[in-house]
Phi, psi and omega in degrees: 000315180295320179296318179295318180297317179296320179297317179294319179297317180296320178297319179295322178297318179296319179298316180298318179297320179299315182289329174295314177300320179300314180295321178296316183296314181289335174292319176298318178301313180298321180295316179296313183299322184281350183244346177266155185301132177266135177261113180262083182305129182304325181297332180291341173263314190290322179299305179294329179297315180292322175301320180291343180251026171088007176280142175266132179298141179075316180282313182258350183231127173288106191220102186270023180240177176281161195272350193295314184298310178301326179293319177295315181295323178299321178293315181298312182292327179298326180277314189256356178091153180279071183241155178301316183298325179300314180291320180298311182296318178299317180295314181294327176296319177300315182295319180290329173296319175302317178303312182297318180293320177298319179296316180294319177296320180295318177299321181292322186272324186253352183083171183277073179235163177302330179302333186291341180268350182294314177302319178296319179299320178297316179299315182295323180291326186265319191306306184291333182276343177267054180053039184266350184270065181193158173256121169222171187301326182296314179297322182295334178282338191298314180297327179288323176295315179294320179295322176299317178295317180298315179296324178298323181276328189281316187271153187242023179226177182294344179296338179298322178290326177297311180292325175302312178298323178298312181295318182287333175292320176298316178300320180297320182276009163264314177213122189291345177296342175299341177301336177297320176299318178302309185299317179295319181294313180297321178299317178297316181295323178293314181295327180269003177062034175267066187289328180296314178298319179298320179299315182291325176297314180294323178296320179292339181280348188290320187300308177299325179296320178296319179300312181294319178299316178298319181298313183288326177291314181300324181269359178064042187233029184300309182296322178293321179298314180297319181299310188282327185265342181241303186295315182297306181295323187276317188261326188263318182308314183296345184279341191256136173290150177094343180282311178291130182222089183284156182294150173287172179300318180297316180293320179296321177296319179299311180298319179296314180300321184283314193262327187300316179301323180291317179298316180298314179292325182295328180301329181289338182260353181300133178086341180278332179224119184300315182295320177299317181299320177299312180297322180297317178294322178295318177300316179300317178296319179294324177296313180296322183295341180285353178248167004273356179265086188290136168196147182298326182293341175281352178267007183301315176297319180296322180296317179296318179289329174302317180293322177297319176300322178301327181295329176280320191280313187301315183298334183266359181272154172288161186305317185294327179284328173299317180298326177296315179298316180295322179295320177298316180299317179294321178297313180298317178300317180298317179296316180294319180298318178300318181288338186254357182303325181290345184261001177285140176066021176267151176294164183300140176289134181076350185220050182247196183298322182295323178292321176298317180298315179298318181295326177293320177294322175296326180297344176287346184245343181229159178242165182300137179083355183284151175282131184221148174236132179250129176242119178070020175234147187286155192285351178298338180290340172297319181288316183293334178258001181055044178242171178226149178276165171293157175270141355278154176258122178236125180296151189277066175247144183300325183282358169255305190291335180270004170294138184305125177085354185292316180294327177297320177298318180295317180295322175301320177295321178294328178286320182289324181225071188293123175288144177289329183234139170235130174260122182239114180277136180298133180292148178276167177287147179147182177301146186302335185264357182290152175299131181091337179259333185286137171225129179290119190301312184295322180290320177299316178298319179298316180296315182293335178276332187246356182226159176238138176285122186244341182198170177227132178255127174053034172068000184220349181249115181273142177256116180250126181251138184296140180298000000 
């Protein structure tokens, strides 16, 4: 009796220690996130802001992604306001949900041991420093991908595949590149003749698809939806210089150091465990989806799945190989920390004091609710000045504006609802197609014919007033 009681007491102590470590780790994550520079991408504000002001997605907004994230953000901002803190808290909640899901998956795979917190610790050390302190579509897909994996492991019936399909369908309708994960997974199920599982995955995918279909039909934007989410990424993006952005040698080395050992070890487990094989194919798809426009923040789903793979691989390794994995994680953390030391305690990118100052200077020329057009300046200034652009609004990227007929559509909008003021930021030096250097020729000609330059703000933003 005493031995049984001691064993139970010892087990409870280990469980308590595991959860204490979990709380410490997510506290460290929160501390890092709150002190490293946050990137407030203007699109995360402007898309929901325009929706909130009566713009229709795809028809009135050039939007090459799926609709779920802007719709969620529009709801969040409507309640809490179009403030930096609203976006930060929403982003950090997503990241902490990822932490919780990784921890739950780890408990399921490794048992309630101290080992179960190590994958989460690795994730926490790397995630915020790998351009993770920001909201972009890739990060928004990550909790649904992880939840799908957790349900796949947790449940013991065919409904797990149905719920798995549901979660991945939501991820797809946040960013369509998630479809690469789908294709690899379905290919694996077909090759392994798991047709029943494939059927349930496809069945679970129907509900989000019905929601999106209803949304585009109700708003009368089917053709616009097809154009922006299929035709633009597939047919137009590859035509333009400047869109493809492959990693530098330094970035490629970083990715290789982090991922190659796991991929190499993972090949030995392929086929031995069905769930591991599924996760491995999902990781491969997430890795591919981060290209051809390389950036570390596009690796957020791959990073989370990398950590899940570690949960399978580390327990079966000998001690010396475990130490190699831990050493790699520490090395990667050290390299990232060195690169990010300069970004600690800095104001938010795109939403700092300089942007507030610029918006105040712009406010001397425009009033709230007024129609305004920005050329070569980011769209967050619409929110900061409480103005709206003419319809349709297309961001000033070469891979949008150089699409046949796109500039004509924008000029038609400028004619139908002519703004009194246009702010035109001077282009920077560089290739004509580079961000900040590109200017759409037809639109520039229209501005120069119908507007006069009357002032300059902060030595680089020209104020053009309608004739």
